[in-house]
C-alpha positions in Angstrom: -11.4 9.0 -26.4 -12.4 9.0 -23.1 -16.6 8.6 -21.9 -18.8 10.9 -20.8 -21.5 10.0 -19.4 -24.4 11.7 -17.4 -25.3 10.7 -14.3 -28.7 9.0 -13.9 -28.9 9.0 -17.6 -27.2 5.7 -17.9 -27.3 2.3 -16.3 -25.6 2.0 -12.8 -23.0 -0.4 -13.7 -21.3 2.1 -16.0 -21.2 4.6 -13.6 -19.0 2.4 -11.0 -17.2 -0.3 -13.5 -14.1 -0.6 -12.4 -10.7 -2.4 -13.9 -9.6 -5.7 -13.0 -6.5 -7.9 -13.1 -8.2 -11.1 -15.2 -5.1 -13.7 -14.7 -5.5 -17.0 -14.1 -2.5 -17.6 -12.3 -3.6 -18.8 -9.2 -1.9 -22.7 -10.3 1.7 -21.7 -11.2 1.8 -18.6 -8.5 1.6 -22.1 -5.8 3.5 -24.3 -7.6 6.1 -21.7 -7.4 5.7 -21.2 -3.9 6.0 -24.8 -3.1 9.2 -24.8 -5.3 10.7 -22.5 -3.5 9.6 -23.8 0.2 11.5 -27.2 -0.9 14.6 -26.4 -2.4 15.5 -22.5 -1.3 17.7 -20.1 -2.8 18.3 -22.7 -5.6 14.6 -22.3 -7.1 15.2 -18.8 -6.7 18.4 -19.1 -8.8 16.5 -20.8 -11.7 12.9 -18.6 -11.6 15.3 -15.4 -11.8 17.4 -16.9 -14.7 14.2 -18.5 -15.9 11.3 -15.2 -15.9 14.0 -12.4 -15.3 16.9 -13.9 -18.3 20.0 -13.3 -15.1 22.3 -15.9 -13.8 23.3 -14.4 -10.9 25.3 -16.0 -8.4 24.8 -14.4 -5.4 21.1 -13.1 -4.1 22.6 -10.6 -1.8 23.1 -6.9 -3.2 26.3 -6.4 -1.6 27.4 -3.4 -0.1 30.1 -2.1 -3.3 27.1 -2.4 -5.7 25.5 0.1 -3.2 28.1 2.3 -3.1 28.5 2.1 -7.0 24.8 3.5 -7.2 24.8 5.9 -5.4 27.7 6.7 -7.0 25.9 6.4 -10.6 22.6 7.9 -9.4 22.2 11.7 -10.9 23.5 14.1 -7.7 20.3 16.6 -7.7 18.0 13.3 -8.0 20.1 12.4 -4.9 19.1 15.6 -3.7 15.5 15.2 -4.4 15.0 11.7 -3.2 16.5 12.8 0.4 14.4 15.6 1.4 11.5 13.5 -0.2 12.6 11.0 2.4 13.1 13.4 5.1 9.0 14.7 3.9 8.4 11.3 4.4 10.0 10.5 7.3 8.4 13.8 9.4 4.8 12.4 8.6 4.9 9.1 9.6 6.5 10.2 13.1 3.9 11.7 13.7 2.1 8.1 13.4 4.1 7.0 15.9 2.1 5.8 18.9 2.6 4.6 22.4 1.3 2.0 25.2 -0.9 3.1 27.4 -1.4 1.9 31.2 -4.4 2.0 33.9 -5.2 0.5 36.9 -7.8 0.7 39.2 -8.1 -0.4 42.6 -5.5 -3.4 42.3 -6.4 -4.0 39.2 -4.0 -3.1 36.0 -4.6 -3.7 32.4 -2.1 -2.1 29.3 -1.8 -2.4 26.4 2.2 -2.6 24.7 3.0 -1.8 20.9 5.8 -4.0 20.1 7.5 -4.0 15.7 7.7 -6.8 14.1 11.0 -8.1 13.3 11.7 -8.9 10.3 9.4 -6.5 7.2 9.9 -7.3 3.9 9.2 -5.3 0.9 8.9 -5.7 -2.6 9.8 -2.8 -4.8 8.6 -4.0 -8.7 11.3 -3.3 -11.6 9.4 -4.8 -14.3 8.6 -2.2 -16.3 9.3 0.7 -14.5 11.5 0.8 -11.3 9.8 3.2 -8.6 12.9 4.2 -6.1 10.1 6.4 -4.2 8.1 3.2 -3.7 11.4 2.2 -2.1 11.1 5.7 1.1 7.9 4.7 1.4 7.6 1.8 2.2 10.5 1.0 3.8 10.5 4.4 5.8 7.1 3.5 8.2 9.2 -0.4 9.2 12.4 2.0 10.0 10.5 4.3 12.5 7.9 1.4 13.5 11.9 0.0 15.4 11.5 -3.3 12.9 14.9 -5.1 13.7 15.3 -6.1 10.1 13.9 -3.8 7.3 14.5 -5.9 3.3 14.0 -5.7 0.6 12.9 -7.7 -2.5 13.3 -6.6 -6.0 13.9 -8.4 -9.6 17.3 -7.6 -11.3 17.4 -6.7 -14.9 19.3 -10.2 -17.2 23.0 -7.9 -16.5 22.1 -9.2 -13.0 21.3 -5.2 -12.0 19.3 -4.1 -10.3 18.0 -0.1 -11.0 20.7 2.6 -9.0 18.3 4.4 -8.0 16.5 2.0 -6.0 19.6 1.0 -4.0 20.3 4.7 -4.1 16.7 5.3 -2.3 17.3 2.1 -0.3 20.3 3.5 1.5 19.2 6.8 2.2 16.0 4.8 3.9 18.6 2.6 5.8 17.2 -0.6 4.4 19.3 -3.5 6.1 19.3 -6.3 2.9 18.8 -5.9 -0.6 17.7 -9.2 -2.6 17.8 -9.2 -6.9 14.9 -11.7 -6.4 11.0 -10.3 -7.5 7.8 -12.4 -9.1 6.0 -14.9 -6.9 9.1 -16.7 -5.9 10.5 -13.1 -3.7 7.2 -13.2 -1.9 7.5 -16.9 -1.1 11.5 -16.3 -0.7 9.9 -13.3 2.0 7.1 -16.4 3.3 9.3 -19.2 4.2 12.7 -17.6 4.2 15.7 -19.4 2.0 19.2 -19.9 2.9 20.1 -16.2 1.8 16.8 -14.2 2.3 15.5 -14.3 6.0 11.6 -14.9 7.0 9.5 -12.0 7.3 7.0 -11.4 9.9 5.4 -8.5 7.6 5.1 -8.8 3.2 4.6 -4.8 2.2 4.5 -3.6 -1.4 3.1 -3.1 -5.2 3.1 -6.4 -7.6 2.7 -7.9 -11.0 -0.9 -10.3 -11.2 1.7 -12.9 -9.6 3.0 -10.7 -6.8 -0.3 -9.9 -6.0 -1.2 -13.7 -5.5 1.4 -14.8 -3.8 0.8 -12.4 -1.0 -2.3 -14.1 -1.3 -1.9 -17.7 -1.0 1.3 -17.0 1.7 -1.2 -14.9 4.0 -1.2 -16.1 7.3 1.9 -17.4 7.4 3.3 -13.8 7.6 1.0 -10.6 7.6 0.6 -8.8 4.4 -0.8 -5.0 3.7 -2.9 -5.6 1.0 -3.2 -6.8 -2.8 -3.2 -3.9 -4.9 -5.4 -3.2 -7.6 -4.6 -1.3 -10.3 -3.9 2.4 -9.9 -6.3 4.6 -9.7 -7.5 8.7 -9.3 -11.0 10.1 -9.6 -11.0 14.6 -9.3 -13.9 16.5 -8.2 -14.1 19.8 -10.3 -15.9 22.7 -10.7 -15.8 24.8 -13.7 -13.6 27.1 -12.8 -10.7 24.5 -13.0 -8.1 24.6 -15.9 -8.9 21.6 -18.4 -5.4 21.1 -20.0 -4.7 20.6 -15.6 -6.9 18.5 -15.1 -6.5 15.8 -18.2 -2.7 16.2 -17.1 -3.8 15.1 -13.8 -6.2 11.6 -15.3 -2.9 10.7 -17.7 -0.5 10.9 -14.6 -2.2 7.3 -13.5 -3.0 6.4 -17.3 0.4 5.9 -17.7 0.8 3.6 -14.5 -1.2 0.8 -15.8 -2.9 -0.1 -18.8 -5.7 -1.1 -16.7 -5.3 2.0 -14.5 -8.4 3.6 -14.4 -8.9 8.0 -14.4 -12.4 10.0 -13.7 -13.7 13.2 -13.2 -16.6 14.2 -11.4 -17.7 17.2 -12.4 -20.7 19.5 -12.3 -20.1 21.0 -16.1 -20.7 19.5 -19.0 -18.7 22.8 -21.1 -15.5 20.9 -18.6 -15.9 17.6 -19.5 -16.1 18.0 -23.1 -12.8 20.5 -22.9 -10.7 17.4 -20.2 -11.3 14.8 -23.1 -10.3 16.8 -26.1 -7.3 18.0 -24.3 -6.2 14.0 -23.0 -6.1 13.5 -26.5 -4.4 16.6 -27.4 -1.3 15.5 -24.6 -1.9 11.7 -24.9 0.6 11.5 -27.8 3.4 13.5 -26.3 3.6 10.9 -23.6 6.8 8.7 -23.0 3.9 5.6 -21.7 1.4 7.1 -24.9 0.2 3.2 -25.8 0.0 2.7 -21.7 -2.0 5.5 -21.0 -4.0 5.0 -23.9 -5.6 1.9 -23.2 -6.1 2.8 -19.8 -8.0 6.2 -21.1 -9.5 4.3 -23.6 -10.8 1.0 -22.0 -11.1 1.8 -18.2 -11.3 6.1 -17.6 -14.7 7.8 -17.8 -16.0 11.5 -16.8 -19.3 11.9 -15.3 -21.3 15.0 -15.8 -23.3 15.4 -11.9 -26.3 17.9 -11.2 -24.0 20.0 -8.3 -20.9 18.9 -6.3 -23.2 17.8 -3.4 -23.9 14.9 -5.8 -19.7 14.5 -7.1 -18.6 14.1 -3.6 -21.7 11.5 -2.4 -20.5 10.0 -6.1 -17.5 9.9 -4.9 -18.0 8.4 -1.6 -19.4 5.3 -3.0 -16.7 4.4 -5.5 -13.8 4.7 -2.6 -11.0 5.9 -5.3 -7.1 5.9 -4.5 -6.1 9.0 -5.1 -8.8 12.0 -4.9 -8.5 15.5 -6.1 -10.7 17.6 -5.2 -9.9 20.8 -7.3 -13.0 23.5 -6.5 -12.8 26.8 -4.4 -13.7 25.0 -0.9 -11.4 22.0 -1.1 -11.7 21.7 2.7 -15.6 22.2 3.1 -15.5 19.6 0.1 -13.1 17.4 2.4 -15.6 17.5 5.3 -17.9 15.2 3.5 -15.2 13.0 1.8 -15.4 9.6 3.9 -14.0 7.1 1.5 -10.8 7.7 -0.1 -6.6 6.3 0.0 -5.5 9.8 0.0 -7.2 13.0 -0.5 -5.6 16.1 -2.9 -6.8 19.5 -1.5 -7.3 22.1 -4.3 -6.3 23.3 -7.9 -2.2 23.7 -7.0 -2.2 20.0 -5.1 -1.9 17.3 -8.0 -1.7 13.6 -7.4 2.1 13.9 -8.0 3.1 15.3 -5.1 2.2 12.3 -3.2 3.7 9.9 -5.4 7.0 11.4 -4.5 7.3 14.5 -2.4 5.0 15.2 0.0 5.2 12.8 2.8 1.9 10.9 3.3 2.2 7.6 2.4 1.6 6.6 -1.6 0.6 2.5 -1.5 -2.8 3.1 -1.0 -5.9 1.4 -0.3 -7.3 0.5 -3.9 -10.9 -1.2 -6.0 -13.4 0.5 -3.9 -11.0 -1.2 -0.5 -10.7 2.3 0.5 -14.2 1.8 2.3 -12.6 -0.5 5.3 -8.3 -0.2 4.5 -5.9 2.4 5.7 -2.7 4.3 4.1 0.0 2.1 4.9 1.4 3.3 8.3 3.7 3.0 10.6 0.6 0.7 12.2 1.8 -1.8 9.7 4.4 -2.6 11.2 3.7 -2.8 15.0 1.7 -5.1 17.1 -0.3 -4.8 19.9 0.6 -6.5 22.9 -2.1 -6.7 25.7 -2.1 -7.0 29.7 -3.6 -8.0 32.3 -2.5 -7.8 36.5 -4.6 -8.3 39.6 -4.0 -8.3 43.3 -5.1 -10.9 45.0 -7.7 -8.8 46.7 -8.8 -7.8 43.2 -9.6 -11.1 41.9 -11.2 -12.2 45.4 -13.8 -9.0 44.7 -14.7 -10.2 40.9 -13.7 -14.3 40.6 -17.7 -14.7 41.7 -18.5 -12.3 38.6 -16.4 -14.5 36.4 -18.0 -18.2 37.8 -21.0 -17.0 37.0 -20.3 -15.7 33.3 -18.2 -18.6 32.7 -21.2 -20.8 34.5 -23.8 -18.8 31.5 -21.3 -20.0 28.7 -21.5 -23.6 29.8 -17.8 -23.7 30.9 -16.9 -24.2 34.3 -13.2 -25.4 34.0 -12.8 -21.3 33.5 -15.8 -20.6 36.4 -13.4 -23.1 38.5 -10.1 -21.4 37.6 -11.3 -17.6 38.4 -13.2 -19.4 41.8 -10.3 -21.8 42.7 -7.5 -19.0 44.1 -10.3 -17.8 46.5 -11.6 -20.6 47.9 -8.5 -21.9 48.7 -6.3 -21.2 52.0 -3.3 -19.8 52.8 
């Protein structure tokens, strides 16, 4: 059963304790990466057979397979995914930024926005398949203007990819899809193989092996983040429906045994009612065993003196998802500083963000919302700055540059600034 804690009456570590993926996979992942670097596709075929039990002839998903997957996907689901994709596009188009240029007395400076050439997206295919992640990760890359957007995702034992994933990829306009998962897929994106192009940026969630592989190849390529277990935090007053709050907490608990669901409230009565409702709802879940482990092992209800204290506590924890189930969510939102994605009001379940509303669902976890942001178009661009000075503009500041450089002991820097103005025509 979920723990109920009174803030101030228990040790801080009980309040701030977080589930951590504890898996000693560093050496295994390093070996896989090295094998893929040396042997390319051969290693990918080997590991796909070893880990996914699929013996493949080719790695790339064919156009025919995509067409068949779209045809096999429920028409209603296709319509929903298309509508969700439009919402995601509309939201992320607002993020697209332009460069700038300034000019002052012969000096021009500015910034040019350039998309990365190749974006590699990892899509999980283990205990659950997530076509929503395909839409969330690929649409911002397409809006950014990447020349090539490709997906890697593990096949089933028959060498097939979940049809809904392929259908989502088709809707999003993904350029290439490859049947490979795990650390070996990350290695393939980082270094390239005969079949899989080298990526400039790798994004997307995965298990401990995927996370460790992303950590190890960072620097060879860029990555979005090292994602931890899913989290939801709800700040609620006494007026919320306990059954609704319990359902929202369970919506994240069913993701992973290490997922975390936290309710912070100023009402002990509500806390008890939510705990009771969680127990009543758990047996009906298709992933009851996973949700039970997350609720009993990692989740909690915290009772605070007032809602201001609840918001301060939320800021200190910096959750991935934060629901504000209160009378005036906008006033509470003004006080929120650290959260990945915030859901305002009693009619805004976190599932809206997972699937449909438009804001991205690839979010910072494990407290990293204090310094990290949701996946966005910005993740798929880079900024190049530029400078132009006329001869006269340089002459006006060359002495200042030389003085600054000399103060740092860098006389060659100083000379490079003054030599152009010292030399006669």
